[in-house]
N, C-alpha and C positions, 0 to 999 in steps of 0.2 A: 290456359286453354289446353296445354299439353298434359297437365296433372289430371283433368278430368277424361282427356283420351286414356290416359294408363288404368284410371278406375274402371273406366268401362272395359277395357282390355281384360282387367284382371277379373271383373265380374263373370265375363263370358268365357274366360279359361277356366274359372271353377264350378259355372254354372252348366257348362255343355256336357262334361262327362255325367253328370247327372242324368241328362235326358237322354242319353245313348245308351246307358245303363238298363234303362226300362225294358222289361220283355216285351217282345215282338208279338204284334196281334196275328192271329191266324186269318185267314181270308175270310171265314165266316165270320169272327167276330169283328172285323173290321166293316165287314156289309152290316151286321146286326147294330153296331154303333151308329154307321152313316144313316140307317133307317130308322134309328129309335125315335119314339113318340114322347119327345120331350114333354110335351103340354100335358099328356096322360099322367107322366111322373109327377109334376108339379101339382096337378090337381088331386091327386092320390096324398099329398102331403097335408092339403087343407083341412083342418080339424072342424070347420063349420063356421057359422057366422063369427062376425067381430063382435065383442061385446065389450062396451067401456064400463070400466069398475066407477062404482057410484062415491067408493072412498078408498085410499091408498089401502095397499095389503098390510096385515100385520106385520110380516117380516120384509125389510126393505130387499129391494131388487139389488142384487149383485151388479155393479158396472164401474167403468173407468172413465175418468174426464182427463184427458190430456191435452195440453198446448204444447206446441212446438213452435219454436221460432226458426224461420227459414230467412237468411240473410245473404250478402255477398260473400260473408266468410264461411257460410255452409257449403256455398259450392267451392269453395277454396279446399276446407279441410274435409269435406263429404259428411260431415255430421251435423246433426242438428241440436240446439239446445232446448232442454226442457223446462219450461216456465212454471216456478213453484206455485 
């Protein structure tokens, strides 16, 4: 248990300076962000109706398939094993 608390402390110690180094927002920027119409921005990304392909594309789609094993040793070591 002590190891995991050290790990959490280390992550926080390394990550907090990154959040503090971000530029402060002006009052107007903060107000604009708070009143942002997110649903309108999401709708603007939509490129139309969903179309299902009748056959696979000529060029295979780039993707990754990863399987990770998480067990008691993972909690102790802080790392997960990749399954070949």
